[in-house]
N, CA, C and O atoms as CSV, one atom per row, in Angstrom:
chain,resi,resn,atom,element,x,y,z
A,1,UNK,N,N,23.552,44.346,80.458
A,1,UNK,CA,C,24.008,43.844,81.855
A,1,UNK,C,C,23.344,42.558,82.213
A,1,UNK,O,O,22.200,42.278,81.854
A,2,UNK,N,N,24.148,41.746,82.973
A,2,UNK,CA,C,23.760,40.333,83.302
A,2,UNK,C,C,24.178,40.213,84.781
A,2,UNK,O,O,24.929,41.012,85.341
A,3,UNK,N,N,23.621,39.146,85.349
A,3,UNK,CA,C,23.696,38.775,86.709
A,3,UNK,C,C,23.676,37.408,86.368
A,3,UNK,O,O,22.839,36.888,85.631
A,4,UNK,N,N,24.730,36.771,86.989
A,4,UNK,CA,C,24.762,35.327,86.872
A,4,UNK,C,C,25.541,34.605,88.365
A,4,UNK,O,O,26.176,35.330,89.131
A,5,UNK,N,N,25.422,33.514,88.549
A,5,UNK,CA,C,26.045,32.917,89.615
A,5,UNK,C,C,27.018,31.673,89.327
A,5,UNK,O,O,26.767,30.852,88.445
A,6,UNK,N,N,27.997,31.618,90.039
A,6,UNK,CA,C,28.904,30.411,89.910
A,6,UNK,C,C,28.437,29.062,90.328
A,6,UNK,O,O,28.963,27.991,90.023
A,7,UNK,N,N,27.158,29.288,91.221
A,7,UNK,CA,C,26.688,28.174,91.817
A,7,UNK,C,C,25.411,27.509,91.284
A,7,UNK,O,O,24.864,26.580,91.880
A,8,UNK,N,N,24.901,28.105,89.969
A,8,UNK,CA,C,23.858,27.436,89.032
A,8,UNK,C,C,23.766,28.323,88.032
A,8,UNK,O,O,24.042,29.511,88.196
A,9,UNK,N,N,23.295,27.732,86.702
A,9,UNK,CA,C,22.938,28.324,85.666
A,9,UNK,C,C,21.485,28.714,85.690
A,9,UNK,O,O,20.603,28.103,86.293
A,10,UNK,N,N,21.316,29.959,84.859
A,10,UNK,CA,C,20.031,30.396,84.896
A,10,UNK,C,C,18.940,29.534,84.504
A,10,UNK,O,O,18.965,29.108,83.349
A,11,UNK,N,N,17.976,29.199,85.269
A,11,UNK,CA,C,16.991,28.170,85.063
A,11,UNK,C,C,16.862,27.105,85.625
A,11,UNK,O,O,15.843,26.415,85.632
A,12,UNK,N,N,18.244,26.798,86.333
A,12,UNK,CA,C,18.627,25.473,87.104
A,12,UNK,C,C,18.111,25.474,88.587
A,12,UNK,O,O,17.456,26.356,89.142
A,13,UNK,N,N,18.482,24.483,89.015
A,13,UNK,CA,C,18.277,24.131,90.500
A,13,UNK,C,C,19.296,24.898,91.382
A,13,UNK,O,O,20.507,24.826,91.173
A,14,UNK,N,N,18.765,25.611,92.346
A,14,UNK,CA,C,19.619,26.208,93.344
A,14,UNK,C,C,20.201,25.311,94.169
A,14,UNK,O,O,19.405,24.504,94.649
A,15,UNK,N,N,21.530,25.167,94.547
A,15,UNK,CA,C,21.838,24.115,95.509
A,15,UNK,C,C,21.366,24.277,96.726
A,15,UNK,O,O,21.093,25.402,97.145
A,16,UNK,N,N,21.202,23.146,97.477
A,16,UNK,CA,C,20.573,23.082,98.822
A,16,UNK,C,C,21.297,23.963,99.850
A,16,UNK,O,O,20.636,24.606,100.665
A,17,UNK,N,N,22.496,24.004,99.834
A,17,UNK,CA,C,23.201,25.077,100.908
A,17,UNK,C,C,22.674,26.244,100.939
A,17,UNK,O,O,22.652,26.811,102.031
A,18,UNK,N,N,22.156,26.867,99.858
A,18,UNK,CA,C,21.488,28.409,99.935
A,18,UNK,C,C,20.182,28.484,100.275
A,18,UNK,O,O,19.616,29.577,100.253
A,19,UNK,N,N,19.447,27.205,100.676
A,19,UNK,CA,C,18.105,27.412,101.125
A,19,UNK,C,C,17.973,27.218,102.454
A,19,UNK,O,O,18.998,26.966,103.087
A,20,UNK,N,N,16.800,27.287,103.092
A,20,UNK,CA,C,16.533,27.153,104.650
A,20,UNK,C,C,16.761,25.763,105.090
A,20,UNK,O,O,17.057,25.588,106.272
A,21,UNK,N,N,16.652,24.646,104.214
A,21,UNK,CA,C,17.106,23.345,104.414
A,21,UNK,C,C,18.337,23.138,104.463
A,21,UNK,O,O,18.732,21.991,104.673
A,22,UNK,N,N,19.147,24.081,104.302
A,22,UNK,CA,C,21.050,23.786,103.889
A,22,UNK,C,C,21.336,24.941,105.087
A,22,UNK,O,O,20.678,25.251,106.080
A,23,UNK,N,N,22.634,25.444,104.537
A,23,UNK,CA,C,23.180,26.300,105.409
A,23,UNK,C,C,22.444,27.808,105.312
A,23,UNK,O,O,22.823,28.704,106.066
A,24,UNK,N,N,21.507,28.004,104.462
A,24,UNK,CA,C,20.736,29.440,104.163
A,24,UNK,C,C,21.774,30.607,104.214
A,24,UNK,O,O,21.566,31.643,104.845
A,25,UNK,N,N,22.942,30.346,103.479
A,25,UNK,CA,C,23.767,31.308,103.121
A,25,UNK,C,C,23.424,32.023,101.766
A,25,UNK,O,O,22.724,31.411,100.960
A,26,UNK,N,N,23.923,33.405,101.442
A,26,UNK,CA,C,23.410,33.782,100.467
A,26,UNK,C,C,24.220,33.373,99.228
A,26,UNK,O,O,25.403,33.059,99.357
A,27,UNK,N,N,23.565,33.369,97.938
A,27,UNK,CA,C,24.061,32.793,96.560
A,27,UNK,C,C,25.245,33.854,96.192
A,27,UNK,O,O,25.163,35.078,96.289
A,28,UNK,N,N,26.211,33.199,95.807
A,28,UNK,CA,C,27.259,34.333,95.124
A,28,UNK,C,C,26.768,34.914,93.917
A,28,UNK,O,O,25.931,34.261,93.294
A,29,UNK,N,N,27.080,35.859,93.536
A,29,UNK,CA,C,26.521,36.525,92.326
A,29,UNK,C,C,27.715,37.332,91.746
A,29,UNK,O,O,28.533,37.916,92.458
A,30,UNK,N,N,27.744,37.307,90.170
A,30,UNK,CA,C,28.558,37.949,89.439
A,30,UNK,C,C,27.950,38.951,88.603
A,30,UNK,O,O,27.017,38.621,87.872
A,31,UNK,N,N,28.344,40.067,88.624
A,31,UNK,CA,C,27.562,41.218,87.833
A,31,UNK,C,C,28.648,41.752,86.441
A,31,UNK,O,O,29.838,42.061,86.511
A,32,UNK,N,N,27.812,41.724,85.309
A,32,UNK,CA,C,28.622,41.955,84.098
A,32,UNK,C,C,27.995,42.931,83.171
A,32,UNK,O,O,26.778,43.018,83.010
A,33,UNK,N,N,28.825,43.613,82.608
A,33,UNK,CA,C,28.439,44.598,81.367
A,33,UNK,C,C,27.585,45.777,82.251
A,33,UNK,O,O,26.542,46.137,81.704
A,34,UNK,N,N,27.849,46.303,83.319
A,34,UNK,CA,C,27.037,47.288,83.973
A,34,UNK,C,C,27.261,48.645,82.997
A,34,UNK,O,O,28.380,49.077,82.718
A,35,UNK,N,N,26.244,49.124,82.622
A,35,UNK,CA,C,26.278,50.430,81.781
A,35,UNK,C,C,26.872,51.491,82.351
A,35,UNK,O,O,26.745,51.742,83.550
A,36,UNK,N,N,27.598,52.229,81.502
A,36,UNK,CA,C,28.137,53.435,81.798
A,36,UNK,C,C,27.186,54.546,82.388
A,36,UNK,O,O,26.012,54.460,82.030
A,37,UNK,N,N,27.459,55.385,83.082
A,37,UNK,CA,C,26.689,56.151,83.992
A,37,UNK,C,C,25.889,55.617,85.185
A,37,UNK,O,O,25.218,56.404,85.853
A,38,UNK,N,N,25.932,54.361,85.470
A,38,UNK,CA,C,25.548,53.799,86.494
A,38,UNK,C,C,26.087,54.262,87.827
A,38,UNK,O,O,27.308,54.206,87.974
A,39,UNK,N,N,25.417,54.665,88.717
A,39,UNK,CA,C,25.884,55.251,89.961
A,39,UNK,C,C,25.878,54.396,91.179
A,39,UNK,O,O,26.630,54.623,92.126
A,40,UNK,N,N,25.006,53.388,91.153
A,40,UNK,CA,C,24.763,52.319,92.024
A,40,UNK,C,C,23.796,51.345,91.492
A,40,UNK,O,O,23.008,51.572,90.574
A,41,UNK,N,N,23.914,50.285,92.118
A,41,UNK,CA,C,23.176,49.031,91.835
A,41,UNK,C,C,22.264,48.631,93.099
A,41,UNK,O,O,22.475,48.864,94.289
A,42,UNK,N,N,21.070,47.887,92.424
A,42,UNK,CA,C,20.153,47.151,93.794
A,42,UNK,C,C,20.020,45.957,93.114
A,42,UNK,O,O,20.263,45.587,91.965
A,43,UNK,N,N,19.495,45.358,94.288
A,43,UNK,CA,C,19.220,43.906,94.070
A,43,UNK,C,C,17.921,43.326,94.805
A,43,UNK,O,O,17.633,43.562,95.978
A,44,UNK,N,N,17.126,42.466,93.851
A,44,UNK,CA,C,16.176,42.188,94.861
A,44,UNK,C,C,15.679,40.581,94.541
A,44,UNK,O,O,15.373,40.390,93.364
A,45,UNK,N,N,15.579,39.548,95.346
A,45,UNK,CA,C,15.334,38.332,95.128
A,45,UNK,C,C,13.943,38.098,95.499
A,45,UNK,O,O,13.616,38.600,96.575
A,46,UNK,N,N,13.089,37.482,94.892
A,46,UNK,CA,C,11.514,37.159,95.405
A,46,UNK,C,C,11.199,35.938,94.610
A,46,UNK,O,O,11.709,35.619,93.536
A,47,UNK,N,N,10.304,35.311,95.275
A,47,UNK,CA,C,9.545,34.014,94.924
A,47,UNK,C,C,8.038,34.408,94.815
A,47,UNK,O,O,7.233,34.670,95.709
A,48,UNK,N,N,7.869,34.367,93.234
A,48,UNK,CA,C,6.347,34.498,92.709
A,48,UNK,C,C,5.356,33.307,93.007
A,48,UNK,O,O,4.130,33.320,92.900
A,49,UNK,N,N,6.174,32.276,93.405
A,49,UNK,CA,C,5.200,30.991,93.496
A,49,UNK,C,C,4.882,30.775,94.888
A,49,UNK,O,O,4.334,29.699,95.125
A,50,UNK,N,N,5.118,31.624,95.961
A,50,UNK,CA,C,4.560,31.617,97.264
A,50,UNK,C,C,3.144,31.285,97.300
A,50,UNK,O,O,2.412,31.643,96.377
A,51,UNK,N,N,2.641,30.536,98.438
A,51,UNK,CA,C,1.293,30.548,98.594
A,51,UNK,C,C,0.357,31.892,98.871
A,51,UNK,O,O,-0.817,32.146,98.604
A,52,UNK,N,N,1.303,32.557,99.459
A,52,UNK,CA,C,0.768,33.910,99.962
A,52,UNK,C,C,0.757,35.011,98.862
A,52,UNK,O,O,0.155,36.074,99.014
A,53,UNK,N,N,1.405,34.714,97.835
A,53,UNK,CA,C,1.752,35.716,96.854
A,53,UNK,C,C,3.285,35.941,96.650
A,53,UNK,O,O,4.036,34.984,96.837
A,54,UNK,N,N,3.775,37.119,96.287
A,54,UNK,CA,C,5.326,37.437,95.937
A,54,UNK,C,C,5.839,37.268,97.431
A,54,UNK,O,O,5.234,37.775,98.376
A,55,UNK,N,N,6.999,36.519,97.574
A,55,UNK,CA,C,7.921,36.403,98.898
A,55,UNK,C,C,9.123,36.990,98.701
A,55,UNK,O,O,9.919,36.565,97.863
A,56,UNK,N,N,9.335,37.942,99.404
A,56,UNK,CA,C,10.557,38.741,99.162
A,56,UNK,C,C,11.685,38.128,99.996
A,56,UNK,O,O,11.483,38.085,101.210
A,57,UNK,N,N,12.787,37.669,99.551
A,57,UNK,CA,C,14.065,36.866,100.141
A,57,UNK,C,C,15.072,37.709,100.306
A,57,UNK,O,O,15.710,37.413,101.317
A,58,UNK,N,N,15.526,38.714,99.696
A,58,UNK,CA,C,16.637,39.695,99.753
A,58,UNK,C,C,16.503,41.148,99.101
A,58,UNK,O,O,16.165,41.193,97.918
A,59,UNK,N,N,16.689,42.070,99.634
A,59,UNK,CA,C,16.813,43.471,99.269
A,59,UNK,C,C,18.035,44.088,99.590
A,59,UNK,O,O,18.344,44.201,100.776
A,60,UNK,N,N,18.966,44.612,98.466
A,60,UNK,CA,C,20.151,45.216,98.726
A,60,UNK,C,C,20.429,46.419,97.902
A,60,UNK,O,O,20.037,46.388,96.735
A,61,UNK,N,N,21.122,47.602,98.388
A,61,UNK,CA,C,20.971,48.723,97.466
A,61,UNK,C,C,22.158,49.468,98.081
A,61,UNK,O,O,22.778,49.264,99.125
A,62,UNK,N,N,22.292,50.413,97.102
A,62,UNK,CA,C,23.688,51.403,97.275
A,62,UNK,C,C,24.846,50.366,97.107
A,62,UNK,O,O,25.712,50.300,97.980
A,63,UNK,N,N,24.883,49.572,96.030
A,63,UNK,CA,C,25.926,48.525,95.729
A,63,UNK,C,C,26.924,49.301,94.623
A,63,UNK,O,O,26.533,49.731,93.538
A,64,UNK,N,N,28.124,49.377,95.068
A,64,UNK,CA,C,28.980,50.379,94.097
A,64,UNK,C,C,28.747,49.822,92.656
A,64,UNK,O,O,28.429,48.643,92.503
A,65,UNK,N,N,28.894,50.604,91.684
A,65,UNK,CA,C,28.645,50.245,90.298
A,65,UNK,C,C,29.924,49.681,89.775
A,65,UNK,O,O,29.951,49.035,88.728
A,66,UNK,N,N,30.991,49.923,90.501
A,66,UNK,CA,C,32.066,49.058,89.949
A,66,UNK,C,C,32.242,47.511,90.501
A,66,UNK,O,O,32.938,46.698,89.892
A,67,UNK,N,N,31.687,47.260,91.460
A,67,UNK,CA,C,31.433,46.004,92.030
A,67,UNK,C,C,31.165,44.986,91.271
A,67,UNK,O,O,30.078,45.032,90.696
A,68,UNK,N,N,32.054,43.764,91.032
A,68,UNK,CA,C,31.673,42.820,90.002
A,68,UNK,C,C,30.893,41.598,90.456
A,68,UNK,O,O,30.872,40.515,89.871
A,69,UNK,N,N,30.170,41.957,91.728
A,69,UNK,CA,C,29.458,40.757,92.409
A,69,UNK,C,C,29.521,40.727,93.734
A,69,UNK,O,O,30.292,41.464,94.349
A,70,UNK,N,N,28.646,39.794,94.377
A,70,UNK,CA,C,28.612,39.580,95.704
A,70,UNK,C,C,28.986,38.354,96.005
A,70,UNK,O,O,28.703,37.393,95.290
A,71,UNK,N,N,29.822,38.248,97.357
A,71,UNK,CA,C,30.342,36.848,97.579
A,71,UNK,C,C,29.286,35.705,98.077
A,71,UNK,O,O,28.118,36.078,98.182
A,72,UNK,N,N,29.539,34.576,98.340
A,72,UNK,CA,C,28.750,33.838,99.027
A,72,UNK,C,C,28.521,34.264,100.284
A,72,UNK,O,O,29.343,35.097,100.667
A,73,UNK,N,N,27.622,33.951,101.109
A,73,UNK,CA,C,27.308,34.165,102.696
A,73,UNK,C,C,27.749,35.768,103.168
A,73,UNK,O,O,28.573,36.098,104.021
A,74,UNK,N,N,27.006,36.514,102.409
A,74,UNK,CA,C,27.044,38.191,102.767
A,74,UNK,C,C,26.336,38.131,103.962
A,74,UNK,O,O,25.255,37.551,104.070
A,75,UNK,N,N,26.974,38.776,104.964
A,75,UNK,CA,C,26.562,38.975,106.302
A,75,UNK,C,C,25.033,39.716,106.215
A,75,UNK,O,O,24.736,40.483,105.299
A,76,UNK,N,N,24.219,39.393,107.202
A,76,UNK,CA,C,22.847,39.910,107.405
A,76,UNK,C,C,23.071,41.321,108.048
A,76,UNK,O,O,22.117,41.812,108.651
A,77,UNK,N,N,24.000,41.870,107.988
A,77,UNK,CA,C,24.208,43.344,108.723
A,77,UNK,C,C,23.329,44.418,107.804
A,77,UNK,O,O,23.311,44.249,106.585
A,78,UNK,N,N,22.762,45.277,108.270
A,78,UNK,CA,C,22.126,46.423,107.600
A,78,UNK,C,C,23.000,47.124,106.901
A,78,UNK,O,O,22.521,47.539,105.845
A,79,UNK,N,N,24.336,47.473,107.130
A,79,UNK,CA,C,25.277,48.236,106.655
A,79,UNK,C,C,26.555,47.357,106.355
A,79,UNK,O,O,27.234,46.894,107.271
A,80,UNK,N,N,26.850,47.149,104.996
A,80,UNK,CA,C,28.148,46.452,104.515
A,80,UNK,C,C,29.264,47.177,104.213
A,80,UNK,O,O,29.341,48.394,104.385
A,81,UNK,N,N,30.097,46.517,103.789
A,81,UNK,CA,C,31.554,47.360,103.212
A,81,UNK,C,C,30.804,47.870,102.176
A,81,UNK,O,O,29.725,47.518,101.700
A,82,UNK,N,N,31.837,49.078,101.819
A,82,UNK,CA,C,31.524,49.687,100.373
A,82,UNK,C,C,30.315,50.405,100.415
A,82,UNK,O,O,29.848,50.859,99.371
A,83,UNK,N,N,29.622,50.600,101.749
A,83,UNK,CA,C,28.300,51.298,101.736
A,83,UNK,C,C,27.276,50.562,101.349
A,83,UNK,O,O,26.273,51.253,101.175
A,84,UNK,N,N,27.125,49.425,101.142
A,84,UNK,CA,C,26.034,48.497,100.601
A,84,UNK,C,C,24.997,48.494,101.764
A,84,UNK,O,O,25.436,48.258,102.890
A,85,UNK,N,N,23.743,48.718,101.614
A,85,UNK,CA,C,22.811,48.793,102.704
A,85,UNK,C,C,21.997,47.628,102.353
A,85,UNK,O,O,21.886,47.438,101.142
A,86,UNK,N,N,21.376,46.767,103.165
A,86,UNK,CA,C,20.364,45.670,102.917
A,86,UNK,C,C,18.987,46.159,103.588
A,86,UNK,O,O,18.850,46.836,104.607
A,87,UNK,N,N,18.130,45.696,102.840
A,87,UNK,CA,C,16.499,45.952,103.432
A,87,UNK,C,C,16.169,44.823,104.176
A,87,UNK,O,O,17.018,43.997,104.512
A,88,UNK,N,N,14.876,44.729,104.482
A,88,UNK,CA,C,13.932,43.729,105.221
A,88,UNK,C,C,13.565,42.810,104.374
A,88,UNK,O,O,13.136,43.252,103.308
A,89,UNK,N,N,13.594,41.437,104.517
A,89,UNK,CA,C,12.876,40.567,103.519
A,89,UNK,C,C,11.533,40.109,104.372
A,89,UNK,O,O,11.272,40.483,105.515
A,90,UNK,N,N,10.863,39.351,103.683
A,90,UNK,CA,C,9.600,38.884,104.336
A,90,UNK,C,C,9.521,37.989,105.389
A,90,UNK,O,O,8.448,37.651,105.887
A,91,UNK,N,N,10.660,37.566,105.772
A,91,UNK,CA,C,10.960,36.836,107.048
A,91,UNK,C,C,10.894,37.735,108.118
A,91,UNK,O,O,10.700,37.337,109.267
A,92,UNK,N,N,11.070,39.164,107.775
A,92,UNK,CA,C,11.056,40.091,108.935
A,92,UNK,C,C,12.769,40.332,109.367
A,92,UNK,O,O,13.088,40.894,110.415
A,93,UNK,N,N,13.585,39.902,108.555
A,93,UNK,CA,C,14.995,40.070,109.026
A,93,UNK,C,C,15.612,40.738,108.076
A,93,UNK,O,O,15.036,40.827,106.992
A,94,UNK,N,N,16.758,41.284,108.231
A,94,UNK,CA,C,17.694,42.061,107.448
A,94,UNK,C,C,18.553,41.057,106.318
A,94,UNK,O,O,18.922,39.927,106.638
A,95,UNK,N,N,18.746,41.502,105.291
A,95,UNK,CA,C,19.490,40.715,104.425
A,95,UNK,C,C,18.953,39.369,103.685
A,95,UNK,O,O,17.830,39.309,103.184
A,96,UNK,N,N,19.811,38.385,103.677
A,96,UNK,CA,C,19.354,37.493,102.495
A,96,UNK,C,C,18.568,36.189,103.594
A,96,UNK,O,O,19.016,35.745,104.651
A,97,UNK,N,N,17.356,35.848,102.923
A,97,UNK,CA,C,16.746,34.921,103.619
A,97,UNK,C,C,16.638,33.777,102.539
A,97,UNK,O,O,16.242,34.164,101.439
A,98,UNK,N,N,16.939,32.358,102.669
A,98,UNK,CA,C,16.868,31.602,101.380
A,98,UNK,C,C,15.716,30.944,101.293
A,98,UNK,O,O,14.843,30.836,102.154
A,99,UNK,N,N,15.754,30.462,100.099
A,99,UNK,CA,C,14.699,29.769,99.495
A,99,UNK,C,C,14.040,28.679,100.650
A,99,UNK,O,O,14.837,28.031,101.329
A,100,UNK,N,N,12.947,28.543,100.800
A,100,UNK,CA,C,12.137,27.676,101.780
A,100,UNK,C,C,10.780,27.258,101.289
A,100,UNK,O,O,9.864,27.359,102.106
A,101,UNK,N,N,10.494,26.793,100.060
A,101,UNK,CA,C,9.270,26.489,99.760
A,101,UNK,C,C,8.527,25.710,100.441
A,101,UNK,O,O,9.072,24.642,100.719
A,102,UNK,N,N,7.248,25.877,100.900
A,102,UNK,CA,C,6.602,24.857,101.947
A,102,UNK,C,C,5.845,23.837,101.120
A,102,UNK,O,O,5.369,22.949,101.828
A,103,UNK,N,N,5.589,23.705,99.793
A,103,UNK,CA,C,4.723,22.803,99.180
A,103,UNK,C,C,5.554,22.133,97.928
A,103,UNK,O,O,5.631,20.904,97.926
A,104,UNK,N,N,6.123,22.802,96.961
A,104,UNK,CA,C,6.596,22.313,95.910
A,104,UNK,C,C,7.877,23.140,95.357
A,104,UNK,O,O,8.395,24.096,95.934
A,105,UNK,N,N,8.203,22.686,94.361
A,105,UNK,CA,C,9.655,23.639,93.823
A,105,UNK,C,C,8.968,25.172,93.311
A,105,UNK,O,O,7.937,25.343,92.661
A,106,UNK,N,N,9.708,25.964,93.726
A,106,UNK,CA,C,9.316,27.469,93.541
A,106,UNK,C,C,10.380,27.887,92.566
A,106,UNK,O,O,11.456,27.291,92.509
A,107,UNK,N,N,10.078,28.926,91.789
A,107,UNK,CA,C,11.043,29.769,91.039
A,107,UNK,C,C,11.345,30.895,92.030
A,107,UNK,O,O,10.561,31.384,92.845
A,108,UNK,N,N,12.703,31.238,91.800
A,108,UNK,CA,C,13.413,32.478,92.657
A,108,UNK,C,C,14.112,33.416,91.620
A,108,UNK,O,O,15.016,33.027,90.880
A,109,UNK,N,N,13.676,34.520,91.632
A,109,UNK,CA,C,14.483,35.622,90.546
A,109,UNK,C,C,15.366,36.562,91.510
A,109,UNK,O,O,15.012,37.062,92.578
A,110,UNK,N,N,16.332,36.646,91.001
A,110,UNK,CA,C,17.257,37.734,91.454
A,110,UNK,C,C,17.459,38.859,90.297
A,110,UNK,O,O,18.034,38.642,89.230
A,111,UNK,N,N,16.907,40.054,90.677
A,111,UNK,CA,C,17.056,40.950,89.778
A,111,UNK,C,C,18.004,41.990,90.174
A,111,UNK,O,O,18.040,42.360,91.347
A,112,UNK,N,N,18.778,42.491,89.282
A,112,UNK,CA,C,19.674,43.396,89.425
A,112,UNK,C,C,19.342,44.644,88.610
A,112,UNK,O,O,18.975,44.559,87.439
A,113,UNK,N,N,19.487,45.876,89.292
A,113,UNK,CA,C,18.998,47.199,88.596
A,113,UNK,C,C,20.360,48.014,88.637
A,113,UNK,O,O,21.159,47.912,89.568
A,114,UNK,N,N,20.528,48.770,87.614
A,114,UNK,CA,C,21.570,49.653,87.441
A,114,UNK,C,C,20.792,51.223,87.314
A,114,UNK,O,O,20.007,51.607,86.447
A,115,UNK,N,N,21.277,51.886,88.400
A,115,UNK,CA,C,20.638,53.289,88.752
A,115,UNK,C,C,21.605,54.509,88.460
A,115,UNK,O,O,22.826,54.432,88.602
A,116,UNK,N,N,20.964,55.588,88.058
A,116,UNK,CA,C,21.528,56.645,87.585
A,116,UNK,C,C,21.886,57.715,88.828
A,116,UNK,O,O,22.437,58.803,88.659
A,117,UNK,N,N,21.473,57.191,90.049
A,117,UNK,CA,C,21.578,57.815,91.227
A,117,UNK,C,C,22.400,56.779,92.468
A,117,UNK,O,O,22.209,55.564,92.428
A,118,UNK,N,N,23.101,57.255,93.294
A,118,UNK,CA,C,23.537,56.396,94.445
A,118,UNK,C,C,22.342,56.674,95.342
A,118,UNK,O,O,21.670,57.705,95.330
A,119,UNK,N,N,22.150,55.497,96.206
A,119,UNK,CA,C,20.821,55.275,97.116
A,119,UNK,C,C,21.474,55.180,98.527
A,119,UNK,O,O,21.452,54.146,99.194
A,120,UNK,N,N,22.109,56.445,98.960
A,120,UNK,CA,C,22.584,56.316,100.212
A,120,UNK,C,C,21.659,56.571,101.505
A,120,UNK,O,O,21.983,57.367,102.387
A,121,UNK,N,N,20.482,55.818,101.525
A,121,UNK,CA,C,19.602,55.847,102.336
A,121,UNK,C,C,19.937,54.995,103.508
A,121,UNK,O,O,20.938,54.282,103.575
A,122,UNK,N,N,18.903,55.138,104.552
A,122,UNK,CA,C,18.963,54.190,105.731
A,122,UNK,C,C,18.904,52.886,105.213
A,122,UNK,O,O,18.297,52.716,104.156
A,123,UNK,N,N,19.528,51.768,105.884
A,123,UNK,CA,C,19.144,50.184,105.742
A,123,UNK,C,C,17.658,50.205,106.158
A,123,UNK,O,O,17.099,51.064,106.840
A,124,UNK,N,N,17.135,49.105,105.620
A,124,UNK,CA,C,16.060,48.566,106.291
A,124,UNK,C,C,14.739,48.818,105.264
A,124,UNK,O,O,13.566,48.590,105.560
A,125,UNK,N,N,15.128,49.229,104.264
A,125,UNK,CA,C,14.002,49.493,103.063
A,125,UNK,C,C,13.288,48.085,102.830
A,125,UNK,O,O,13.858,46.998,102.927
A,126,UNK,N,N,12.076,48.265,102.538
A,126,UNK,CA,C,11.181,47.009,101.932
A,126,UNK,C,C,11.355,47.059,100.590
A,126,UNK,O,O,11.827,48.052,100.036
A,127,UNK,N,N,10.929,45.819,99.862
A,127,UNK,CA,C,11.103,45.930,98.431
A,127,UNK,C,C,10.157,47.054,97.681
A,127,UNK,O,O,10.426,47.556,96.590
A,128,UNK,N,N,9.112,47.317,98.401
A,128,UNK,CA,C,8.309,48.313,97.945
A,128,UNK,C,C,8.850,49.526,98.041
A,128,UNK,O,O,8.937,50.229,97.034
A,129,UNK,N,N,9.217,49.880,99.045
A,129,UNK,CA,C,9.955,51.401,99.225
A,129,UNK,C,C,11.203,51.480,98.244
A,129,UNK,O,O,11.407,52.446,97.509
A,130,UNK,N,N,11.940,50.457,98.309
A,130,UNK,CA,C,13.010,50.548,97.070
A,130,UNK,C,C,12.540,50.629,95.898
A,130,UNK,O,O,13.208,51.365,95.171
A,131,UNK,N,N,11.564,50.114,95.379
A,131,UNK,CA,C,11.059,50.267,94.221
A,131,UNK,C,C,10.677,51.527,93.835
A,131,UNK,O,O,11.014,52.099,92.798
A,132,UNK,N,N,9.830,52.015,94.865
A,132,UNK,CA,C,9.453,53.563,94.987
A,132,UNK,C,C,10.492,54.522,94.650
A,132,UNK,O,O,10.381,55.388,93.782
A,133,UNK,N,N,11.630,54.296,95.474
A,133,UNK,CA,C,12.818,55.235,95.301
A,133,UNK,C,C,13.484,55.081,94.061
A,133,UNK,O,O,13.965,56.093,93.553
A,134,UNK,N,N,13.590,54.043,93.513
A,134,UNK,CA,C,14.166,53.866,92.146
A,134,UNK,C,C,13.357,54.140,91.113
A,134,UNK,O,O,13.969,54.172,90.045
A,135,UNK,N,N,12.068,54.376,91.028
A,135,UNK,CA,C,11.315,54.699,90.111
A,135,UNK,C,C,12.100,56.230,89.197
A,135,UNK,O,O,12.600,57.241,89.690
A,136,UNK,N,N,11.947,55.884,87.934
A,136,UNK,CA,C,12.453,57.003,87.065
A,136,UNK,C,C,14.153,56.976,86.974
A,136,UNK,O,O,14.797,57.731,86.245
A,137,UNK,N,N,14.655,56.094,87.739
A,137,UNK,CA,C,16.222,56.122,87.861
A,137,UNK,C,C,16.803,54.881,87.336
A,137,UNK,O,O,18.025,54.740,87.403
A,138,UNK,N,N,15.999,53.879,86.773
A,138,UNK,CA,C,16.616,52.617,86.420
A,138,UNK,C,C,17.034,52.628,84.846
A,138,UNK,O,O,16.271,52.816,83.898
A,139,UNK,N,N,18.681,52.338,84.796
A,139,UNK,CA,C,19.006,52.552,83.531
A,139,UNK,C,C,19.026,51.174,82.686
A,139,UNK,O,O,18.946,51.152,81.458
A,140,UNK,N,N,19.141,50.052,83.485
A,140,UNK,CA,C,19.107,48.864,82.801
A,140,UNK,C,C,18.832,47.795,84.047
A,140,UNK,O,O,18.930,47.999,85.257
A,141,UNK,N,N,18.530,46.826,83.473
A,141,UNK,CA,C,18.091,45.653,84.687
A,141,UNK,C,C,18.490,44.353,84.034
A,141,UNK,O,O,18.577,44.242,82.811
A,142,UNK,N,N,18.740,43.330,84.919
A,142,UNK,CA,C,19.128,41.847,84.574
A,142,UNK,C,C,18.485,41.060,85.396
A,142,UNK,O,O,18.002,41.555,86.415
A,143,UNK,N,N,18.346,39.716,85.137
A,143,UNK,CA,C,17.506,38.728,85.863
A,143,UNK,C,C,18.254,37.416,85.869
A,143,UNK,O,O,18.832,36.969,84.878
A,144,UNK,N,N,18.205,36.825,87.055
A,144,UNK,CA,C,18.637,35.243,87.067
A,144,UNK,C,C,17.460,34.776,87.776
A,144,UNK,O,O,16.849,35.434,88.617
A,145,UNK,N,N,17.134,33.418,87.326
A,145,UNK,CA,C,16.173,32.542,87.993
A,145,UNK,C,C,16.819,31.332,88.163
A,145,UNK,O,O,17.539,30.755,87.347
A,146,UNK,N,N,16.494,30.966,89.351
A,146,UNK,CA,C,16.733,29.351,89.774
A,146,UNK,C,C,15.492,28.776,90.562
A,146,UNK,O,O,14.624,29.389,91.183
A,147,UNK,N,N,15.648,27.512,90.372
A,147,UNK,CA,C,14.370,26.820,91.168
A,147,UNK,C,C,14.812,26.027,92.209
A,147,UNK,O,O,15.783,25.287,92.052
A,148,UNK,N,N,14.119,26.108,93.414
A,148,UNK,CA,C,14.480,25.391,94.715
A,148,UNK,C,C,13.457,24.689,95.159
A,148,UNK,O,O,12.421,25.330,95.339
A,149,UNK,N,N,13.441,23.345,95.431
A,149,UNK,CA,C,12.660,22.363,96.270
A,149,UNK,C,C,13.302,21.663,97.362
A,149,UNK,O,O,14.514,21.471,97.468
A,150,UNK,N,N,12.254,21.239,98.289
A,150,UNK,CA,C,12.796,20.716,99.428
A,150,UNK,C,C,13.748,19.226,99.178
A,150,UNK,O,O,14.283,18.667,100.135
């Protein structure tokens, strides 16, 4: 399974428009080779280089397994089309919160998980809550990393 973006290559610079210094819109994503038996997908974007420890920028779950990606500028609504739910990021908001490093270039990891169950839970889960619910149900996972600097 793969997750990639038409906006940047793995390991490259995340364009300015996707960060807090630009338009702060969500990164377009493409999902490929989702394994058979996948009932839903989940997504977590975080920054392990934050001064206070890992900082969560996006939590989304119950993404349909046949969805081939997410468009740019996903609304910050708790419940999206196709039953997708969004959780709370570490900015205390629902949906995507773009890169906003206070000090130096940071790495941002977008992790996609293929699950053997649907996650028709209420919107608003934290990363930790989502990881707890997913435990034992991950079929495969993929990762995209980008770097963002002021």
